[in-house]
Phi, psi and omega in degrees: 000132185274127175290140180277132175283135177282163181301322185294325180290323181289319180292321184293321184299313181291316177303324182284330175292315183284334180306337180275355178292140174261136172116151182261358182241115186240135172267154181225121173278121187230113185272335187112339181288167182312315188292309177293324174289331172291317178307312185299315179304308186295316180296326177299335185257342184281332189230145161293150181297335181283339178275319189213135169256132184259139175226128186254155175214136178244129178264119175267106183285339180064036179258354176230153177292338180279345195297323183294316173303321177296317181296324173290325178292327171298314184297325175288325176300309181299320173305312184296335182262358179079027181247125177299144184220144184232138176259121182254118185264134176264122190231000193268355183278128190262013176087005180244168179073181178296108188292316183299311185299314181296314178303317181294314178301316177299319178307305185294321180297314184294322181293312178298330180282326174298311183303315183293319182292346175246020174060039181250114184281335185225137174242125182271132173245159189266021182295145185241180176303322178296323178296320183296314181300316181298311184299311180300317184293318175303319184285338171303311184290352174248022172062037182293153172269204186305313192283330178292316184283351177282347170075211183280123187286157176292323178213147174207167176254126178242108179057041177082004182238133177280136177247129185232141177237097185284355186247028182294340183265358184257148175268162177295319179295324175294331178289316181288328171291327171303309181302316184298323179300324178260011175061032179257127181274163175217169180256129172272104179286123183304333180296339181289359172233019178271110185291000183282342183267136177304323180293325176291325170298320179293321177299316183290316184300323182301323176297327176284330185277336184306322178304336180254018172088005173272099186233179175296325177290319178292323178287332177294321173302319181294326188287325181284331175292311178295321181300325179289319177298316180297325176292328176294314181293327181293325181288322174290333181281323171303307178306311180293327179293313182299324182282329191226025174218159167215174179243128184228122169058035177079003177261153179257123184251124182256134171294124196290318188288318183291326175300309182302328187268353181294146170304153188302316185285328170296315178294322172301312173299315175301316176294309179300319180293326177295315184292317181293314178295318179296311187283335186077013185282143174287338188235125182289162177294158186294154188301311184308304177296330177290320178288339174287318177291327170296314183301316186292315175304318185282347172260020175066036178242129178299154175221160178229132185198135175052038181080008181235150174252135169235131179210147171298139177199114188061230177273007190237161169248119171270130171246118187230173176289141171287132184299313180311322184295335188229009184299329180261357181280115174227151174211164172298154190287348177267006182252172177274129182267133182045031184062014190221328189244141172216149181300135177270150185088201181277152173302143172266121191299150174051041179231162174228160177256132176218167171291148185297317174073172183295314184293320175305317186290333179296344181281353180238095185291337186252029182294336179296336184293345182286337188063032176245138172302148178302321179301330172285314181300318183296328185268005184270152187287153182205166191241123181234146169242098186065237179261011180258118175289120182265318182201143171226076186314327183273346177265328181204134175304131187245139171282337192274307183203175174224164178249141182249126174282117184289134184088345182071179179296325182291345182294336177291313186294320181290329186286336177300325186266345189241013184290000000 
């Protein structure tokens, strides 16, 4: 029998989780369902307005006729709590593809854009222990490894905004009991009972698995155990990176002999860390193609994966940006290129930043003197004025300008421990 959490315990638990967040402006994503409504109400009681400013947002996917009214109901609740509220509308779905997956991606994109526009560094979400259990169960069905079974993280960065889930140790029933005690209504989305969706299948399966001890609590324990294992593996990956890699021109260079001798899991994590850091992607490439890439690299075959290219070169394996991933990426010289590079010093008027490309590289007959592979150079940043190439510092030292790597080379090593 599940014990009912007191208000004091719930408020203390959420306050302690959120209390570690830096910054006074916090966003709260509120769908109108019981979990997110409870989070909004709890947060309104956790902090004084002088300590933290709360801002709420509701994503209206427009997939049901009732969604607009439901978003307005959230707005009324937020107003009653003295919390500013914004409705974010999703209008981009073309009716094809995996609806839940596309809606999830759109939700995070809309929330991150809203947060950045309002100088909000952290957005809080209402995921619970039940969500954690369902996630672990679904990932078991997909033969997930340690990272997958570690479940939903407490926090992660999505498109430059920290997303935090302070209620992962609370259950849906505990939150609904809380709302009932305070006379707060919520909305039950009918899709939460639709067995066509994998998450709903997992939710129903948990009821059947309870007699053999597979419960939300036990699966949450699995997630916490795997998260501890992941931390240990990340540490050993960090040590391996310090011993057998270096960073040059934003590329990660692996000592080929040491890489071949690494345990498979360490090599896999190191390759994924390099690809994620270089590409700037919030999501790592899937496990199966990574394992195939490891096999190819150990057999001295080049691979392309996750917007990056990895190739044996001399006694090393170079992991660099894939040219096709950035061939159409352009920006003014005063802006950040490919989320990683900016010109050091003053902006050069009427110029733009692009990938050097094959045509640009042809203008440097002595590019081989750089001791960098062609694949890395053609994807490196350069400065153009119209069709005229002004500088490509990684292909040839420039007197005009240099590029600065945001976060520096040390950013790669720290990313292994903070992903």
